[in-house]
Backbone as a chain_set.jsonl record, in Angstrom:
{"seq": "MRDPATLLDPPDLRLPPHGPGRGGGRGGNGGGDSERHKRGDSSTMVFGVWLALVPILVLFLTLAVAYLLRQRGPSSTLATPLPRLLWFNTVLLLGSSLVLERGRAVLRQQGDPQRWTMVSFVMGSLFVLGQAVAWVLWWQRGMRPETTVHSAFFYILTGTHAVHVLGGLLFLGSAAFWPHRRLLGMGPALFARLTAIYWHFLAVLWIGLLLILELAT", "coords": {"N": [[-31.764, -53.763, 29.226], [-31.772, -53.567, 25.797], [-33.939, -51.643, 23.758], [-36.096, -53.255, 21.267], [-36.534, -51.713, 19.002], [-34.144, -50.271, 18.432], [-32.477, -52.02, 17.403], [-31.952, -51.969, 14.696], [-30.714, -49.67, 14.457], [-27.53, -49.195, 14.845], [-25.396, -47.804, 17.348], [-22.704, -47.406, 16.612], [-23.073, -46.643, 13.945], [-24.385, -44.336, 13.522], [-24.378, -40.803, 12.702], [-22.645, -38.027, 13.735], [-24.088, -35.401, 15.603], [-23.541, -32.733, 14.239], [-22.338, -33.641, 11.966], [-19.748, -34.91, 9.956], [-16.382, -33.402, 9.999], [-17.118, -31.048, 10.904], [-17.45, -28.252, 13.317], [-17.413, -29.812, 16.596], [-17.928, -32.183, 15.521], [-16.615, -35.229, 13.995], [-13.256, -35.784, 14.481], [-13.151, -32.737, 14.665], [-12.26, -30.581, 13.279], [-13.221, -28.101, 11.822], [-12.925, -25.641, 12.624], [-10.177, -25.334, 12.093], [-10.135, -25.583, 9.271], [-11.367, -23.294, 8.661], [-9.723, -21.439, 9.386], [-7.646, -22.15, 7.696], [-8.858, -21.265, 4.969], [-9.087, -18.505, 5.502], [-6.668, -17.76, 5.483], [-5.787, -18.5, 3.277], [-7.047, -16.904, 1.48], [-6.199, -14.366, 2.105], [-3.528, -14.577, 1.515], [-3.812, -14.618, -1.045], [-4.894, -12.207, -1.757], [-2.823, -10.473, -0.972], [-0.947, -11.234, -2.768], [-2.034, -10.265, -5.142], [-2.161, -7.594, -4.7], [0.898, -7.125, -5.15], [1.172, -8.029, -7.523], [-0.291, -6.093, -8.921], [1.507, -4.094, -8.439], [3.289, -4.248, -10.243], [2.821, -3.219, -13.048], [2.884, -0.744, -12.514], [5.326, -0.18, -11.49], [6.736, -0.868, -13.764], [5.905, 1.336, -15.572], [7.184, 3.516, -14.302], [9.847, 2.797, -14.506], [10.031, 2.852, -17.641], [9.728, 5.604, -17.854], [12.06, 6.882, -16.452], [13.971, 5.648, -17.568], [13.71, 6.621, -20.265], [14.052, 9.366, -19.614], [16.833, 9.466, -18.824], [18.027, 8.826, -21.042], [17.318, 10.666, -22.733], [18.775, 12.902, -21.358], [21.282, 12.781, -22.182], [21.547, 13.955, -24.382], [22.669, 16.932, -26.289], [22.809, 20.021, -24.628], [21.059, 19.395, -22.379], [21.255, 19.492, -19.976], [20.824, 20.864, -16.496], [21.331, 23.571, -14.912], [19.996, 25.097, -12.787], [19.389, 24.131, -9.332], [17.282, 21.479, -7.791], [14.286, 22.088, -6.014], [14.952, 22.642, -2.488], [12.917, 21.936, -0.797], [11.58, 19.37, -1.554], [13.338, 17.474, -0.364], [12.471, 17.707, 2.351], [9.941, 16.808, 1.983], [10.276, 14.25, 1.406], [11.141, 13.474, 3.654], [8.725, 13.429, 4.964], [6.913, 11.605, 3.636], [8.489, 9.067, 4.053], [8.407, 9.207, 6.96], [5.654, 8.782, 7.413], [5.108, 6.285, 6.407], [6.519, 4.694, 8.506], [5.143, 5.547, 10.589], [2.635, 4.437, 9.788], [3.429, 1.651, 10.039], [3.87, 1.347, 12.751], [1.063, 1.624, 13.675], [-0.238, -0.6, 12.531], [1.288, -2.519, 14.274], [0.165, -1.959, 16.872], [-2.458, -2.586, 15.997], [-2.144, -5.535, 15.753], [-1.65, -6.208, 18.328], [-4.221, -6.011, 19.196], [-4.719, -3.583, 19.738], [-5.899, -0.152, 19.515], [-5.601, 1.319, 16.316], [-6.05, 3.951, 15.272], [-5.218, 6.332, 15.856], [-2.408, 6.244, 15.16], [-2.618, 5.646, 12.413], [-4.27, 7.808, 11.673], [-2.422, 9.962, 11.875], [-0.486, 9.206, 10.133], [-1.886, 9.458, 7.585], [-2.405, 12.259, 7.582], [0.258, 13.011, 7.456], [0.924, 11.774, 4.929], [-0.55, 13.348, 3.254], [0.263, 15.872, 3.559], [2.589, 15.321, 2.297], [1.904, 15.479, -0.283], [0.679, 18.093, -0.592], [3.122, 19.534, -0.129], [4.625, 18.616, -2.432], [2.991, 20.0, -4.327], [3.764, 22.797, -3.71], [6.439, 22.735, -4.359], [6.274, 22.651, -6.899], [5.147, 25.061, -7.478], [7.3, 26.501, -6.594], [9.472, 25.712, -8.556], [8.332, 26.669, -10.943], [8.301, 29.319, -10.717], [11.11, 29.855, -10.858], [11.128, 29.966, -13.288], [11.4, 27.571, -14.685], [9.789, 25.71, -17.019], [7.585, 23.294, -18.29], [8.462, 23.092, -20.846], [10.793, 23.933, -20.9], [13.489, 22.977, -20.486], [14.819, 19.452, -21.197], [15.107, 18.404, -18.595], [13.498, 19.802, -16.94], [10.95, 19.163, -18.011], [10.871, 16.417, -17.795], [10.94, 16.442, -14.741], [8.256, 17.46, -14.246], [6.72, 15.541, -15.081], [7.453, 12.934, -13.874], [7.288, 13.676, -11.066], [4.777, 14.407, -10.951], [3.331, 12.132, -11.928], [3.684, 10.26, -10.005], [2.724, 11.571, -7.769], [-0.278, 11.577, -8.42], [-0.467, 8.652, -8.06], [0.131, 8.728, -5.282], [-2.06, 10.074, -4.325], [-4.176, 8.17, -4.928], [-3.313, 6.25, -2.946], [-3.932, 7.616, -0.563], [-6.382, 7.488, -0.32], [-7.082, 4.946, 0.248], [-5.657, 4.808, 2.732], [-6.528, 6.895, 4.246], [-9.264, 5.639, 4.494], [-8.545, 3.488, 6.236], [-7.876, 4.976, 8.302], [-10.117, 6.603, 9.223], [-11.892, 4.676, 9.745], [-11.255, 2.559, 11.172], [-11.971, -0.012, 12.481], [-13.942, -1.255, 10.873], [-14.987, -3.697, 8.402], [-13.76, -3.104, 5.377], [-14.047, -3.296, 1.652], [-14.738, -5.872, 2.049], [-12.924, -6.918, 3.55], [-11.152, -7.552, 6.729], [-10.038, -5.436, 9.439], [-7.313, -5.785, 9.895], [-6.108, -7.117, 7.537], [-6.915, -5.38, 5.553], [-5.183, -2.986, 6.455], [-2.889, -4.363, 6.043], [-2.496, -4.659, 3.2], [-2.798, -1.994, 2.365], [-0.501, -0.854, 3.555], [1.621, -2.038, 2.157], [1.251, -1.141, -0.479], [1.454, 1.442, -0.041], [4.238, 1.666, 1.263], [5.774, 0.825, -1.065], [5.284, 3.155, -2.652], [6.817, 5.217, -1.293], [9.237, 4.166, -1.484], [9.694, 3.808, -4.161], [9.727, 6.675, -4.604], [12.086, 7.731, -3.472], [13.814, 6.752, -5.119], [13.246, 8.1, -7.702], [13.762, 10.656, -6.692], [16.493, 10.605, -6.389], [17.305, 10.002, -9.062], [16.327, 12.275, -10.418], [18.079, 14.198, -9.228], [20.708, 13.148, -9.369], [21.132, 13.073, -12.084], [21.203, 15.444, -13.381]], "CA": [[-32.06, -54.357, 27.994], [-32.211, -52.664, 24.711], [-35.418, -51.481, 22.987], [-35.772, -53.966, 20.035], [-36.326, -50.971, 17.883], [-33.09, -49.938, 18.356], [-31.511, -52.831, 16.839], [-32.012, -51.415, 13.449], [-29.893, -48.633, 14.164], [-26.557, -49.355, 15.761], [-24.773, -46.59, 17.606], [-21.266, -47.059, 15.961], [-23.26, -46.045, 12.559], [-24.914, -43.002, 13.781], [-23.696, -39.703, 12.229], [-22.318, -36.934, 14.664], [-25.085, -34.256, 15.581], [-23.077, -31.876, 13.579], [-22.145, -34.052, 10.766], [-18.221, -35.098, 9.845], [-15.717, -32.283, 9.516], [-17.458, -29.72, 11.421], [-17.085, -28.171, 14.866], [-18.176, -30.55, 17.429], [-18.049, -33.615, 15.021], [-15.541, -36.183, 14.087], [-11.961, -34.862, 14.086], [-13.102, -31.347, 15.206], [-11.182, -29.653, 12.551], [-13.905, -27.307, 11.269], [-12.226, -24.271, 12.895], [-8.776, -25.439, 11.337], [-10.442, -25.816, 7.834], [-11.919, -22.18, 8.381], [-8.613, -20.723, 9.552], [-6.722, -22.095, 6.689], [-9.553, -20.77, 4.216], [-8.867, -17.065, 5.622], [-5.152, -17.468, 5.171], [-5.426, -18.714, 1.807], [-7.795, -15.763, 0.78], [-5.258, -13.401, 2.665], [-2.399, -14.799, 0.685], [-4.089, -14.355, -2.654], [-5.077, -10.785, -1.856], [-1.407, -9.973, -0.812], [-0.253, -11.528, -4.056], [-2.915, -9.802, -6.007], [-1.492, -6.271, -4.511], [2.049, -7.118, -5.62], [1.069, -8.167, -8.891], [-0.864, -4.87, -9.355], [2.438, -2.929, -8.453], [4.28, -4.385, -11.343], [2.933, -2.058, -14.186], [3.218, 0.778, -11.91], [6.998, -0.166, -11.435], [7.31, -0.735, -15.248], [5.72, 2.718, -15.849], [8.052, 4.57, -13.915], [11.208, 2.627, -15.025], [10.006, 3.428, -18.598], [10.062, 6.895, -17.821], [13.109, 6.935, -15.899], [15.207, 5.307, -18.713], [13.351, 7.757, -21.119], [14.863, 10.59, -19.178], [18.201, 9.226, -18.691], [18.572, 8.529, -22.444], [17.312, 12.405, -23.059], [19.56, 13.685, -20.818], [22.491, 12.48, -22.452], [22.012, 14.711, -25.469], [23.273, 18.34, -26.062], [22.25, 21.132, -23.987], [19.918, 18.888, -22.193], [21.445, 19.205, -18.654], [20.093, 22.073, -15.973], [22.202, 24.173, -13.672], [19.169, 25.312, -11.478], [19.243, 22.776, -8.673], [15.918, 20.985, -7.338], [13.794, 22.79, -4.73], [15.054, 21.8, -1.444], [11.576, 21.356, -0.306], [11.786, 17.997, -2.065], [13.889, 16.493, 0.721], [11.609, 17.67, 3.397], [8.791, 16.115, 1.508], [10.784, 13.013, 1.394], [11.072, 12.856, 5.415], [7.142, 13.21, 5.759], [6.448, 10.309, 3.18], [9.123, 7.967, 4.813], [7.741, 9.114, 8.174], [4.328, 8.507, 7.39], [5.325, 4.611, 6.478], [6.975, 4.347, 9.718], [3.984, 5.704, 11.447], [1.629, 3.365, 9.464], [3.662, 0.461, 10.711], [3.408, 1.329, 14.163], [-0.286, 1.466, 13.792], [-0.241, -2.043, 12.35], [1.833, -3.186, 15.533], [-0.689, -1.858, 17.722], [-3.492, -3.435, 15.684], [-1.693, -6.713, 16.156], [-1.617, -6.451, 19.821], [-5.621, -5.828, 19.749], [-5.32, -2.069, 20.257], [-6.683, 0.902, 18.597], [-4.542, 1.891, 15.784], [-6.65, 4.907, 14.727], [-4.29, 7.519, 16.047], [-1.408, 6.179, 14.366], [-3.054, 5.847, 10.92], [-4.448, 9.195, 11.256], [-1.147, 10.703, 11.936], [0.075, 8.525, 8.727], [-2.607, 10.051, 6.614], [-1.98, 13.738, 7.727], [1.765, 13.181, 6.815], [1.029, 11.754, 3.465], [-1.334, 14.655, 2.719], [1.257, 16.924, 3.776], [3.673, 15.323, 1.245], [1.281, 15.928, -1.577], [0.997, 19.62, -0.56], [4.536, 20.049, -0.24], [4.912, 18.464, -3.89], [2.412, 21.308, -5.153], [4.531, 23.91, -3.522], [7.696, 22.592, -4.888], [5.967, 22.893, -8.213], [5.288, 26.48, -7.512], [8.604, 27.163, -6.559], [9.939, 25.393, -9.776], [7.686, 27.501, -11.94], [8.581, 30.697, -10.267], [12.089, 30.073, -11.16], [11.17, 30.036, -14.785], [11.09, 26.238, -15.155], [8.288, 25.296, -17.165], [8.015, 21.833, -18.944], [9.311, 23.244, -22.179], [12.22, 24.847, -20.725], [14.406, 21.679, -20.675], [14.452, 18.045, -20.848], [15.165, 17.948, -17.144], [12.234, 20.369, -16.203], [9.894, 18.386, -18.457], [10.758, 15.232, -16.853], [10.39, 16.831, -13.466], [6.87, 17.57, -13.905], [6.087, 14.197, -15.652], [7.979, 11.798, -12.727], [6.644, 14.18, -9.781], [3.125, 14.408, -11.066], [2.62, 10.671, -11.821], [3.824, 9.682, -8.376], [1.747, 12.236, -6.6], [-1.232, 10.738, -8.66], [-0.473, 7.286, -7.244], [-0.123, 8.942, -3.802], [-3.391, 10.44, -4.045], [-4.891, 7.09, -4.867], [-3.147, 5.581, -1.78], [-4.526, 8.415, 0.353], [-8.033, 6.931, -0.195], [-7.074, 3.653, 1.342], [-5.07, 5.045, 4.138], [-7.84, 7.71, 4.884], [-10.255, 4.641, 4.846], [-8.103, 2.82, 7.374], [-7.85, 5.92, 9.234], [-11.32, 7.146, 9.571], [-12.921, 3.862, 9.917], [-10.172, 1.381, 11.593], [-12.588, -1.212, 13.038], [-14.749, -1.599, 9.93], [-14.509, -4.346, 7.313], [-13.56, -2.511, 4.145], [-14.007, -3.984, 0.528], [-14.881, -7.351, 2.291], [-11.75, -7.477, 4.273], [-11.216, -7.119, 8.063], [-9.133, -4.476, 9.533], [-5.792, -6.214, 9.711], [-5.885, -7.519, 6.163], [-6.894, -4.099, 5.033], [-4.419, -2.33, 6.764], [-1.664, -4.834, 5.706], [-2.538, -4.306, 1.814], [-2.689, -0.535, 2.088], [0.969, -0.787, 3.738], [2.341, -2.749, 0.922], [1.244, -0.237, -1.51], [2.157, 2.826, 0.707], [5.769, 1.549, 1.359], [5.915, 0.783, -2.521], [5.406, 4.628, -3.254], [7.989, 5.635, -0.517], [10.732, 3.464, -1.715], [9.672, 4.57, -5.446], [9.857, 8.055, -4.423], [13.271, 7.886, -3.146], [14.51, 6.287, -6.598], [12.946, 9.146, -8.353], [14.489, 11.953, -6.626], [17.956, 10.369, -6.531], [17.346, 10.109, -10.305], [16.489, 13.843, -10.827], [19.342, 14.856, -8.477], [22.052, 12.872, -9.851], [21.087, 13.271, -13.583], [21.185, 17.019, -13.701]], "C": [[-32.25, -53.426, 27.028], [-33.594, -52.669, 24.11], [-35.193, -52.105, 21.685], [-35.95, -53.188, 18.785], [-35.194, -50.208, 17.602], [-31.855, -50.717, 17.633], [-31.328, -52.557, 15.475], [-31.032, -50.162, 13.273], [-28.702, -48.574, 15.194], [-26.034, -48.252, 16.134], [-23.747, -46.286, 16.996], [-21.659, -46.501, 14.289], [-23.953, -44.834, 12.376], [-24.052, -41.914, 13.535], [-23.738, -38.815, 13.359], [-23.672, -35.946, 14.632], [-24.789, -33.19, 14.594], [-22.325, -32.32, 12.231], [-20.4, -34.019, 10.911], [-17.785, -33.929, 9.58], [-16.17, -31.215, 9.995], [-17.277, -29.539, 12.858], [-18.081, -28.99, 15.717], [-18.19, -32.097, 16.974], [-16.699, -34.368, 15.059], [-14.421, -35.483, 13.486], [-12.227, -33.631, 14.731], [-12.143, -30.377, 14.452], [-11.946, -28.619, 11.612], [-13.345, -25.763, 11.263], [-10.954, -24.227, 11.931], [-9.109, -24.949, 9.943], [-10.777, -23.94, 7.699], [-10.664, -21.05, 8.396], [-7.724, -20.66, 8.236], [-7.424, -21.425, 5.254], [-9.267, -19.292, 4.449], [-7.589, -16.828, 5.203], [-4.926, -17.661, 3.767], [-6.151, -17.491, 1.021], [-6.878, -14.37, 1.102], [-4.051, -13.531, 1.346], [-2.703, -14.269, -0.788], [-4.522, -12.802, -2.721], [-3.753, -9.951, -1.934], [-0.725, -10.127, -2.189], [-0.845, -10.632, -5.185], [-2.388, -7.931, -6.026], [0.111, -5.986, -5.304], [1.921, -7.251, -7.03], [0.61, -6.568, -9.375], [0.273, -3.89, -9.492], [3.349, -2.987, -9.877], [4.128, -3.553, -12.819], [3.109, -0.712, -13.717], [4.775, 0.893, -12.124], [7.462, -0.01, -12.903], [6.999, 0.678, -15.696], [6.761, 3.591, -15.466], [9.394, 4.066, -14.373], [11.426, 2.962, -16.412], [10.55, 4.956, -18.704], [11.246, 7.375, -17.345], [14.287, 6.778, -16.95], [14.796, 6.252, -19.941], [13.928, 9.087, -20.956], [16.245, 10.675, -19.245], [18.779, 9.194, -20.056], [18.395, 10.323, -23.071], [18.151, 13.222, -22.557], [21.167, 13.46, -21.326], [22.886, 13.21, -23.839], [22.234, 16.219, -25.189], [22.396, 19.154, -25.51], [20.767, 20.704, -23.201], [20.007, 19.158, -20.368], [21.017, 20.782, -17.846], [21.028, 22.66, -14.793], [21.347, 24.787, -12.595], [18.944, 24.056, -10.593], [17.534, 22.921, -8.013], [15.536, 21.682, -6.181], [14.147, 22.036, -3.502], [13.722, 21.185, -0.499], [11.369, 19.945, -0.633], [12.231, 16.76, -0.845], [12.999, 16.506, 1.915], [10.36, 16.796, 3.067], [9.111, 14.501, 1.665], [10.657, 12.333, 2.736], [9.595, 12.693, 5.716], [6.872, 12.016, 4.952], [7.185, 9.222, 3.855], [8.478, 8.033, 6.387], [6.357, 8.513, 8.356], [4.133, 6.823, 7.241], [5.645, 4.296, 7.645], [5.723, 4.314, 10.872], [2.908, 4.673, 11.238], [2.117, 1.891, 10.127], [3.495, 0.424, 12.132], [2.087, 1.175, 14.381], [-0.721, 0.046, 13.655], [0.309, -2.952, 13.417], [0.951, -3.259, 16.343], [-2.058, -2.561, 17.463], [-3.174, -4.958, 16.096], [-1.747, -7.126, 17.27], [-3.309, -6.254, 20.41], [-5.685, -4.356, 20.337], [-5.966, -1.316, 19.329], [-5.641, 1.517, 17.815], [-4.991, 3.18, 15.052], [-5.673, 6.136, 14.683], [-3.283, 7.519, 15.11], [-1.55, 6.462, 12.944], [-3.615, 7.024, 10.501], [-3.331, 10.086, 11.094], [-0.369, 10.379, 10.479], [-0.506, 9.157, 7.744], [-2.578, 11.508, 6.393], [-0.737, 13.842, 6.887], [1.793, 13.0, 5.306], [0.458, 12.735, 2.576], [-0.43, 15.828, 2.665], [2.414, 16.917, 2.612], [3.004, 15.934, -0.079], [0.917, 17.374, -1.761], [2.2, 20.113, -0.731], [5.1, 19.829, -1.722], [4.284, 19.648, -4.569], [3.403, 22.511, -5.006], [5.781, 23.892, -4.025], [7.647, 22.731, -6.524], [5.958, 24.424, -8.426], [6.651, 26.994, -7.574], [9.361, 26.988, -8.128], [9.513, 26.311, -10.767], [7.921, 29.137, -11.88], [10.186, 31.1, -10.74], [12.423, 30.299, -12.739], [11.306, 28.409, -15.446], [9.999, 25.735, -15.538], [8.489, 23.952, -17.97], [8.535, 22.04, -20.036], [10.487, 23.783, -22.292], [13.483, 23.987, -21.291], [13.881, 20.464, -20.642], [14.126, 17.659, -19.176], [13.824, 18.544, -16.343], [10.911, 19.6, -16.674], [9.595, 17.136, -17.743], [10.387, 15.278, -15.374], [9.049, 16.422, -13.182], [6.072, 16.146, -14.077], [6.317, 13.23, -14.383], [7.018, 12.376, -11.535], [5.205, 14.06, -9.898], [2.588, 13.208, -11.275], [2.75, 10.111, -10.773], [2.833, 10.297, -7.826], [0.329, 11.869, -7.12], [-1.331, 9.683, -7.915], [-0.684, 7.701, -5.727], [-1.249, 9.211, -3.509], [-4.268, 9.287, -3.891], [-4.51, 6.258, -3.572], [-3.663, 6.237, -0.605], [-5.814, 7.861, 0.567], [-8.123, 5.904, 0.405], [-6.393, 4.128, 2.481], [-6.23, 6.087, 4.706], [-8.955, 6.699, 5.383], [-10.047, 3.962, 6.238], [-7.958, 3.779, 8.389], [-9.048, 6.165, 10.145], [-12.391, 5.939, 9.956], [-12.046, 2.321, 10.071], [-10.652, -0.006, 12.043], [-13.464, -1.914, 12.101], [-14.237, -2.737, 9.008], [-14.686, -3.334, 6.12], [-13.293, -3.406, 2.91], [-14.025, -5.38, 0.975], [-13.582, -7.729, 2.917], [-11.653, -6.802, 5.576], [-10.068, -6.16, 8.143], [-7.544, -4.756, 9.377], [-5.48, -6.458, 8.43], [-5.785, -5.969, 5.287], [-5.566, -3.092, 5.177], [-2.761, -2.877, 6.069], [-1.595, -4.536, 3.947], [-2.341, -3.0, 1.695], [-1.061, -0.016, 2.588], [1.922, -1.005, 2.802], [2.443, -1.558, -0.086], [1.835, 1.097, -1.225], [3.772, 2.713, 0.828], [6.384, 1.472, -0.146], [6.312, 2.426, -2.918], [6.705, 5.341, -2.457], [9.103, 5.382, -1.056], [10.749, 4.13, -3.308], [10.029, 5.765, -5.548], [11.458, 8.502, -4.479], [14.356, 7.627, -4.499], [14.273, 7.557, -7.667], [13.726, 10.211, -8.177], [16.044, 11.726, -6.473], [18.142, 10.335, -8.443], [17.406, 11.783, -10.776], [17.545, 14.361, -10.285], [20.632, 14.477, -9.043], [22.2, 13.066, -11.506], [21.105, 14.76, -14.22], [22.68, 17.296, -14.253]], "O": [[-32.894, -52.421, 27.328], [-34.266, -53.696, 24.02], [-34.287, -51.69, 20.962], [-35.665, -53.659, 17.684], [-35.184, -49.495, 16.598], [-30.726, -50.306, 17.367], [-30.287, -53.053, 15.044], [-30.645, -49.739, 12.184], [-28.844, -47.986, 16.266], [-26.102, -47.403, 15.246], [-23.558, -45.107, 16.699], [-20.801, -46.049, 13.531], [-24.123, -44.32, 11.271], [-22.953, -41.948, 14.088], [-24.786, -38.765, 14.003], [-24.238, -35.796, 13.549], [-25.771, -32.682, 14.054], [-21.78, -31.489, 11.505], [-19.812, -33.315, 11.733], [-18.542, -33.19, 8.951], [-15.643, -30.198, 9.541], [-16.99, -30.487, 13.588], [-19.304, -28.902, 15.606], [-18.39, -33.043, 17.737], [-15.843, -34.202, 15.927], [-14.415, -34.823, 12.447], [-11.344, -33.376, 15.55], [-11.403, -29.553, 14.991], [-11.328, -28.258, 10.611], [-13.308, -24.956, 10.334], [-10.728, -23.302, 11.151], [-8.474, -24.017, 9.449], [-10.419, -23.357, 6.675], [-10.599, -20.063, 7.663], [-7.212, -19.651, 7.753], [-6.619, -21.053, 4.401], [-9.186, -18.703, 3.371], [-7.32, -15.793, 4.593], [-4.033, -17.097, 3.136], [-5.721, -17.195, -0.093], [-6.919, -13.413, 0.329], [-3.832, -12.699, 0.465], [-1.929, -13.627, -1.498], [-4.458, -12.237, -3.813], [-3.565, -9.008, -2.702], [-0.026, -9.233, -2.666], [-0.111, -10.299, -6.115], [-2.285, -7.214, -7.021], [0.43, -4.945, -5.879], [2.618, -6.525, -7.739], [1.29, -5.981, -10.217], [0.25, -3.004, -10.347], [3.927, -2.05, -10.426], [5.076, -3.298, -13.561], [3.423, 0.26, -14.405], [5.355, 1.783, -12.745], [8.35, 0.767, -13.253], [7.938, 1.249, -16.25], [7.218, 4.394, -16.28], [10.182, 4.965, -14.666], [12.552, 3.319, -16.76], [11.477, 5.386, -19.39], [11.576, 8.446, -17.855], [15.245, 7.531, -17.129], [15.747, 6.632, -20.625], [14.246, 9.826, -21.888], [16.851, 11.677, -19.624], [19.955, 9.517, -20.221], [19.239, 10.966, -23.695], [18.387, 14.276, -23.146], [22.107, 14.022, -20.764], [23.998, 13.191, -24.366], [22.033, 16.713, -24.079], [21.212, 19.078, -25.839], [19.704, 21.319, -23.284], [19.035, 19.043, -19.622], [20.906, 21.782, -18.555], [21.32, 21.973, -13.814], [21.883, 25.017, -11.511], [18.383, 23.059, -11.049], [16.836, 23.917, -7.823], [16.393, 21.907, -5.326], [13.731, 20.884, -3.379], [13.685, 20.217, 0.262], [10.872, 19.309, 0.297], [11.728, 15.676, -0.552], [12.752, 15.446, 2.49], [9.846, 16.116, 3.955], [8.263, 13.675, 2.003], [10.275, 11.192, 2.998], [9.222, 11.926, 6.604], [6.494, 11.12, 5.706], [6.453, 8.334, 4.292], [8.1, 7.002, 6.943], [6.023, 7.849, 9.338], [3.241, 6.188, 7.805], [4.934, 3.375, 8.047], [5.436, 3.448, 11.699], [2.335, 4.104, 12.168], [1.312, 1.117, 10.645], [2.973, -0.556, 12.662], [1.823, 0.518, 15.388], [-1.452, -0.486, 14.49], [-0.143, -4.094, 13.5], [0.656, -4.377, 16.766], [-2.731, -3.04, 18.375], [-4.01, -5.546, 16.781], [-1.886, -8.333, 17.464], [-3.652, -6.308, 21.591], [-6.485, -3.987, 21.197], [-6.564, -1.828, 18.383], [-4.794, 2.199, 18.391], [-4.239, 3.517, 14.137], [-5.408, 6.785, 13.671], [-3.115, 8.45, 14.323], [-0.862, 7.27, 12.32], [-3.59, 7.396, 9.328], [-3.327, 10.925, 10.194], [0.244, 11.239, 9.848], [0.26, 9.53, 6.856], [-2.696, 12.002, 5.271], [-0.627, 14.539, 5.878], [2.414, 13.725, 4.529], [0.83, 12.958, 1.424], [-0.449, 16.644, 1.744], [2.992, 17.884, 2.116], [3.566, 16.768, -0.788], [0.84, 17.869, -2.886], [2.38, 21.094, -1.453], [5.882, 20.637, -2.223], [4.974, 20.297, -5.355], [3.811, 23.135, -5.985], [6.338, 24.979, -4.182], [8.62, 22.877, -7.263], [6.59, 24.987, -9.32], [7.077, 27.767, -8.431], [9.752, 27.964, -8.769], [10.391, 26.773, -11.494], [7.753, 29.954, -12.785], [10.541, 32.259, -10.955], [13.472, 30.65, -13.279], [11.297, 28.218, -16.662], [9.179, 25.301, -14.729], [9.638, 23.615, -18.252], [9.233, 21.103, -20.423], [11.128, 24.07, -23.303], [14.224, 24.25, -22.238], [12.756, 20.228, -20.203], [13.262, 16.928, -18.691], [13.242, 17.985, -15.414], [9.958, 19.419, -15.915], [8.526, 16.798, -17.234], [9.702, 14.419, -14.819], [8.627, 15.572, -12.399], [5.106, 15.749, -13.425], [5.301, 12.75, -13.881], [6.104, 11.685, -11.085], [4.51, 13.634, -8.976], [1.43, 13.026, -10.899], [1.853, 9.325, -10.467], [1.952, 9.592, -7.334], [-0.466, 11.819, -6.181], [-2.229, 9.642, -7.074], [-1.516, 7.135, -5.018], [-1.705, 8.723, -2.475], [-5.053, 9.238, -2.944], [-5.413, 5.559, -3.111], [-3.869, 5.539, 0.388], [-6.272, 7.805, 1.709], [-9.097, 5.702, 1.13], [-6.83, 3.532, 3.466], [-6.736, 5.798, 5.791], [-9.503, 6.847, 6.475], [-10.889, 3.837, 7.128], [-7.912, 3.299, 9.522], [-9.092, 6.022, 11.367], [-13.519, 6.177, 10.387], [-12.14, 1.316, 9.366], [-9.923, -0.998, 12.01], [-13.792, -3.071, 12.364], [-13.02, -2.75, 8.82], [-15.778, -2.788, 5.964], [-12.399, -4.245, 3.012], [-13.337, -6.161, 0.318], [-13.188, -8.887, 2.779], [-11.993, -5.623, 5.67], [-9.258, -6.007, 7.229], [-6.744, -4.01, 8.813], [-4.411, -5.953, 8.086], [-4.849, -5.569, 4.595], [-5.029, -2.535, 4.219], [-1.816, -2.166, 5.726], [-0.505, -4.173, 3.505], [-1.581, -2.722, 0.767], [-0.51, 0.979, 2.118], [2.911, -0.293, 2.631], [3.517, -1.083, -0.455], [2.554, 1.736, -1.993], [4.483, 3.659, 0.489], [7.447, 2.049, -0.376], [7.392, 2.803, -3.372], [7.524, 5.985, -3.113], [9.978, 6.242, -1.156], [11.675, 4.862, -3.656], [10.672, 6.09, -6.546], [11.964, 9.327, -5.24], [15.413, 8.212, -4.736], [15.2, 7.895, -8.402], [14.333, 10.759, -9.097], [16.782, 12.711, -6.442], [19.209, 10.692, -8.943], [18.342, 12.342, -11.348], [18.087, 15.18, -11.027], [21.544, 15.287, -9.202], [23.293, 13.187, -12.059], [21.021, 15.036, -15.416], [23.011, 18.431, -14.597]]}, "num_chains": 1, "name": "protein.A"}
């Protein structure tokens, strides 16, 4: 027989211990809401990175168009070939992107990506060092910024790209040295994904710039 005191509190009107819409409550969808929230934040950050790449792309497209238009003028072509070292540097940068993706694959499998990310960081650093050596070789050939239109834009395009690569190395280095920490409020997987987007963009961009410099001479 029920206690008369409970007649004022029917069982079907009582709230679950954790409240509706939370873990252990009615529907049990609290974990799903949390996952959807995380995916939403991730998508927003990925979109933000792509959006941030637009002005960078516009900058280099503007420089490339200006270079191609100036190259059509008289006495603007250059007989001196570009340093062959640039192609080796290209291999380093592309290899760095591939190694970075390998590290992300290991991370997705719950493994330790530090070795792969560290190798990617070293290869990216060697790319910047190689670009500096190419500048020295170019300078030793008497190709100064004021020598020709081609030499001027060689320094402008490669230098501007190198500055963006240095910025990418800051994030790549963070992922390499602290692969399991939250960085800028992001988990390791999301931080590695955003870093990879930017890094792959720089690799593809460099290939375009090198082809322009080679074919427009």
